[in-house]
N, C-alpha and C positions, 0 to 999 in steps of 0.2 A: 578245253584250253587249246589254243592254236599255236603254231610255231612262232608267230609274232609275239604272243603272250609269253611263251617260254623264253624267247630272246630277251624280252623286257625283264622278266624275272631273273635271267642270268646277269643282266646289267646291274640289277639291284644287289645281287650277291657279290659281283666283282667290286662294285662300289663299297659295299659293307666291309670287304676285306681290307680296304684302305684304313679303316678305323679300328677294326677288331684284331687284325693280325692272325685270325684263325686260319687253320689249314682249310683248303677247299672242302675236304671231307667233313670236318667239324661244322663248318658254316652251312653246308647243304643239309646235314643231319639236323642241326638246330633249327634252321629257318624253314625247312620243309616238314618239321614235326607237325602233326595234325593240329594240336591245340594252338601252337604259335601261328601257323599258317592261317587257320580259320579266323583268328583274332584280327588279322590284317585285312580281311575281306571287307570290313566296314570302311577302311581308309582308301582302298585301291581295288578297282574292279578286276584286275588281273589275278587277284587272290581268291576269286569266287570259286573257280574250279581248280582242283589239284592236277598237276601234270600226270599223264598216263606213263606207262613204261617207256615208250619210245621218246617222249619229250623229256622224261627224267634222264634218260641216257644222254640225250643232247645236252641238257643242263650240266650233268656231271662232266661230260667231255669238254665243253667250252670253259666252264669255270676252272676246272683243273688245268686245262691247257693254257688259259690266260695266266694263271698263277705261275705256271712253269716257265712260260715264255715272256713274262712281263718286261724284262730288260730289252729283249729284241723288239717287242711290240712298241715300247716307248722310243726305241731308236728310230723306228719307222716314223712315228709321230714327230719326233724331233727333226728328222730329215725333211719332211714335207710341210712342217709348220714354220716356214721361213719367218724369222723375226720374232718367234715366240720361244720362250724357255718352257719346256714341258712342265716344269713345276708350277708355272703360272697359269696353265690351262686348268679349268675347273675339274675337280675329281670326277664329276659325272661325265663331262665331255671326254675325258681320258678313258673312263671305263667303257663308254659307248664305242670309241674308236679302237680300243684294244680288242673288244669283242669282234667288231667288223673286220679288222685286219687279220685276226686269228681265223675267222671263218674263211676269208678269201685264201689265206695261205694253206689251211689245213683241212677244210671240209669240202670235199668234191661235190656234194649235193647242194651247196649254196652258191648260186651264181653271184658274181661280183656286184652286179647291179642291184640284186636283192639285198645283199649285205649292206651296201651303201644307203639304199633308200630306207631300209629299216633303221639304220643308225641315225639318219636324219630325222625320221619320224619320232624316235625315242628322245633324241636330243631336244627337238622342238617341244615335245610334250612336257619334259621335266625342266628344261633350262631356257626355253624361249626360241623365237624365230632366229635371232642373231646367232645363237649357238648352233642351231640347225644349219645355217648357212656356213658357219665356220667349219663344222664337221664335214659338210658336203665338200667344201673346198679342199680340205686336207685329204680326205679319202679319195676324192677325184684325182688329185695329184699322185697319190699313192698308187691308184689303179693304173694310171697312165705310165707311171715309173716302173712298175713291176712288169708291165706288158713289153716295155722296151728292153728290160733286162733278160728276158727269156730268149 
C-alpha cells in the first residue's frame, strides 16, 4: 500500500464518519478489521493490501485529527468556497478537502502541492472531473490565503 492509497482510505473513513457518527477509533478498528477489510478488496483495489505500521499511524493521525478539527476545517472550506454553503458541498468533496487542509496545517512531511494534487486525484476518481476542478479551486485559494497570513 502506498501513501496515496492510505490517503484514499483515510478519505473513505472520514466520509463514513458523516453517516455513522462513530469515533475515529471505533471506525478505524471496525473498518480495518481483517475480515471486513478483505471483503472490500473485490469492490476497490485500494483494499487489496492492508496498511503497514507507518501508514496505519498516518491513517490514525489524520482521521482522528480531522474529527477533532472538523469545525475549523469546515470554516476554511467556507471561507474559500465563495458563494457555496458548506452543507451544499458533497460529503465526499468535503471529506477530501478536510483531509488536504488538515495535512497542510498539521503534517510537516506533506508538501502543500502534494496534499492538493492528491485531493484533486481522489475527488476526480470518486466524484468526477467537475468536483476535482472545484476542489482544486478551493484548495488553491486556501493555499494562497494561508501563505499570505504567515
